[in-house]
C-alpha positions in Angstrom: 160.7 -32.5 -60.8 163.2 -35.3 -60.2 164.3 -37.3 -63.2 162.4 -40.5 -63.9 163.5 -43.8 -62.2 164.2 -45.1 -65.7 166.9 -42.5 -66.2 170.4 -43.8 -65.6 172.3 -42.3 -62.7 174.4 -39.5 -64.2 177.8 -38.2 -63.1 179.3 -36.6 -61.2 177.9 -38.4 -58.1 178.2 -36.9 -54.7 181.6 -37.6 -53.1 180.1 -37.7 -49.6 176.6 -38.7 -48.7 175.0 -38.2 -45.3 171.9 -40.2 -44.3 169.5 -39.6 -41.5 168.1 -43.1 -41.1 164.6 -42.3 -39.9 161.5 -44.4 -39.4 162.6 -47.8 -38.0 160.1 -47.6 -35.1 157.2 -46.6 -37.3 158.1 -49.2 -39.8 157.9 -51.8 -37.0 154.7 -50.4 -35.6 152.9 -50.5 -38.9 153.6 -54.2 -39.0 152.8 -55.0 -35.4 156.4 -55.7 -34.6 158.6 -54.6 -31.7 160.5 -51.3 -32.2 163.8 -53.1 -31.9 162.9 -55.4 -34.8 162.5 -52.2 -36.9 166.0 -51.1 -35.7 167.4 -54.6 -36.6 165.9 -54.4 -40.1 167.3 -50.9 -40.5 170.8 -51.9 -39.4 170.8 -54.7 -41.9 169.7 -52.2 -44.6 172.7 -50.1 -43.8 175.1 -52.7 -45.1 173.2 -53.0 -48.4 173.4 -49.2 -48.8 177.2 -49.3 -48.1 177.6 -51.9 -50.9 175.5 -49.8 -53.3 177.5 -46.7 -52.6 180.7 -48.5 -53.2 179.4 -50.0 -56.5 178.2 -46.6 -57.7 181.5 -44.9 -56.9 180.6 -42.8 -53.8 183.7 -42.3 -51.6 182.2 -41.5 -48.1 178.9 -42.3 -46.4 178.0 -40.8 -43.0 175.0 -42.2 -41.2 173.1 -40.9 -38.2 173.0 -44.0 -35.9 172.3 -42.5 -32.5 171.9 -38.9 -31.6 172.9 -37.1 -28.4 169.1 -36.6 -27.9 168.2 -40.3 -28.3 169.1 -41.0 -24.7 165.7 -39.5 -23.9 164.1 -42.7 -25.3 162.9 -45.6 -23.1 165.9 -47.2 -21.4 165.0 -50.7 -22.6 165.1 -49.4 -26.2 168.4 -47.5 -25.7 170.0 -50.6 -24.2 168.6 -52.8 -26.9 170.0 -50.5 -29.6 173.5 -50.7 -28.3 173.3 -54.5 -27.9 172.0 -54.7 -31.4 174.7 -52.5 -32.8 177.5 -54.5 -31.1 176.1 -57.8 -32.5 175.7 -56.4 -36.0 179.2 -54.9 -36.0 180.7 -58.3 -35.2 178.5 -60.1 -37.7 179.3 -57.8 -40.6 182.9 -56.9 -39.8 184.4 -59.4 -42.3 182.1 -58.1 -44.9 183.4 -54.5 -44.4 187.0 -55.8 -44.5 186.4 -57.6 -47.8 185.2 -54.4 -49.4 188.1 -52.4 -47.9 185.8 -50.1 -45.9 187.5 -47.7 -43.4 185.3 -47.2 -40.4 185.2 -43.9 -38.5 183.0 -42.8 -35.6 182.0 -39.3 -34.7 180.4 -38.2 -31.5 181.0 -38.8 -27.8 182.1 -42.4 -28.0 183.5 -42.3 -24.4 180.0 -42.1 -23.0 178.9 -45.3 -24.6 178.5 -48.6 -22.6 181.8 -50.5 -22.4 180.4 -53.6 -24.2 179.5 -51.3 -27.2 182.5 -49.0 -27.2 185.3 -51.6 -27.0 184.5 -53.6 -30.2 183.8 -50.3 -32.0 187.2 -48.9 -31.2 188.8 -52.2 -32.3 186.9 -52.2 -35.6 188.0 -48.6 -36.3 191.7 -49.5 -35.6 191.5 -52.6 -37.7 190.1 -50.8 -40.7 192.4 -47.8 -40.6 194.5 -48.8 -43.6 191.5 -49.4 -45.9 191.1 -46.7 -48.6 188.3 -47.9 -50.9 185.5 -46.4 -49.0 184.9 -44.5 -45.7 181.9 -45.3 -43.5 181.3 -42.7 -40.8 179.0 -43.6 -38.0 177.5 -40.7 -36.0 177.0 -42.2 -32.6 176.0 -40.2 -29.6 176.4 -37.3 -31.9 174.9 -33.8 -32.1 176.0 -31.0 -34.3 175.5 -28.4 -31.7 177.5 -30.4 -29.1 180.2 -30.8 -31.7 180.3 -27.1 -32.4 180.5 -26.3 -28.7 183.3 -28.7 -28.2 185.2 -27.3 -31.2 184.8 -23.8 -29.7 186.2 -24.9 -26.3 189.2 -26.5 -28.0 189.9 -23.4 -30.0 189.4 -21.2 -27.0 192.0 -23.3 -25.2 194.5 -22.7 -28.1 193.8 -18.9 -27.9 194.2 -18.9 -24.1 197.5 -20.8 -24.4 198.8 -18.3 -27.0 199.0 -20.9 -29.7 196.4 -19.0 -31.8 195.7 -15.2 -31.9 192.0 -14.3 -31.8 192.3 -12.6 -35.2 193.5 -15.9 -36.7 190.3 -17.7 -35.9 188.4 -18.4 -39.1 186.3 -21.2 -40.5 189.4 -23.2 -41.7 190.9 -23.2 -38.2 187.6 -23.9 -36.6 186.9 -26.8 -38.9 190.1 -28.6 -37.7 188.4 -28.9 -34.3 185.3 -30.7 -35.6 184.8 -34.4 -35.4 184.7 -34.6 -39.2 188.1 -32.9 -39.8 189.8 -34.5 -42.8 186.5 -35.5 -44.5 185.0 -33.7 -47.4 181.8 -31.8 -46.6 178.7 -33.8 -47.6 177.3 -33.0 -51.0 174.0 -34.7 -50.4 171.9 -35.3 -47.2 169.2 -37.9 -47.5 166.5 -38.2 -44.9 164.0 -41.1 -44.9 160.4 -41.3 -43.7 159.3 -38.1 -45.3 160.4 -35.8 -42.4 161.8 -32.4 -43.4 164.4 -31.6 -40.8 168.1 -32.1 -40.1 167.7 -33.0 -36.4 171.1 -31.7 -35.3 173.0 -33.7 -38.0 176.1 -32.2 -39.6 174.6 -28.7 -39.4 177.9 -26.8 -40.1 179.2 -29.3 -42.7 175.9 -29.3 -44.6 175.9 -25.6 -45.4 176.0 -26.2 -49.1 174.7 -29.8 -49.2 171.7 -30.7 -51.4 168.9 -32.3 -49.4 166.7 -35.2 -50.6 163.6 -36.3 -48.6 162.6 -39.9 -49.2 159.1 -41.0 -48.3 160.1 -44.5 -47.4 160.9 -45.6 -43.8 164.6 -46.5 -43.5 164.1 -50.3 -43.6 162.4 -49.9 -47.0 165.1 -47.6 -48.4 167.2 -49.7 -50.8 169.4 -49.3 -53.8 166.5 -48.2 -56.0 165.6 -45.4 -53.6 169.3 -44.4 -53.3 169.6 -44.2 -57.1 166.5 -42.0 -57.2 168.2 -39.7 -54.6 171.3 -39.6 -56.8 169.2 -38.7 -59.9 167.6 -35.9 -58.0 171.0 -34.7 -56.9 172.5 -34.8 -60.4 169.6 -32.8 -61.7 170.3 -29.9 -59.5 172.5 -26.9 -60.2 174.9 -26.2 -57.3 175.8 -22.5 -57.4 177.7 -22.0 -54.1 176.7 -18.3 -54.1 177.4 -17.7 -57.8 174.8 -17.2 -60.6 173.7 -19.9 -62.9 175.5 -18.3 -65.8 178.7 -18.4 -63.8 178.3 -22.0 -62.9 177.6 -23.0 -66.5 180.5 -20.9 -67.9 178.2 -18.6 -69.9 178.9 -14.9 -70.3 177.0 -12.7 -67.8 173.9 -11.0 -69.0 174.4 -7.4 -70.1 
């Protein structure tokens, strides 16, 4: 049973939070609005969640903005999503700079339309020196595609003699992932009540706690974020050990 919403958010909080921002289209449909309006409301919500994470002391937030599978959606929606993203980035860039947010993008950015890719690359470069908070946007991203690309890069190293096959381990493989240099996520949040990871950070989330929020993403605010953090802080993270080991108690005889 998660702690009550009246309970203060405890410590330690997750260092890295991943969010699958789900339910924008259903939020819009329930209100008789176009799907793109749901995406617009959802994008605006993201910046509020960034502020909340910074205020609470979280260091890194990774959000699933557009998956490698989302190209299957209607073309007008896909095009509208990229136009919306480009406009919102320009509108909120000064806000991110004020809060010293470093922007990072994971996924196949090269396949994005030029009008969306260019300002994104500029924003990443302009924020590179910021250290207060890291916002990672998973854009045209898929964890399976990421793993396949990492395997190809590592295979090239082996073929070139830079790495011996017996030297291939998780530490070396991880250096080829898009997320290299970031801590693994401690907490994955999915909104809209769906119970799946949908090809999001599959390898990095091996030991992440998972919180399912019933709200559609445009309705997920600071209150719901704090509820997720209370849930997280109430869990015992064992990483393969026993509860007694984690708590520092002597093992049972």
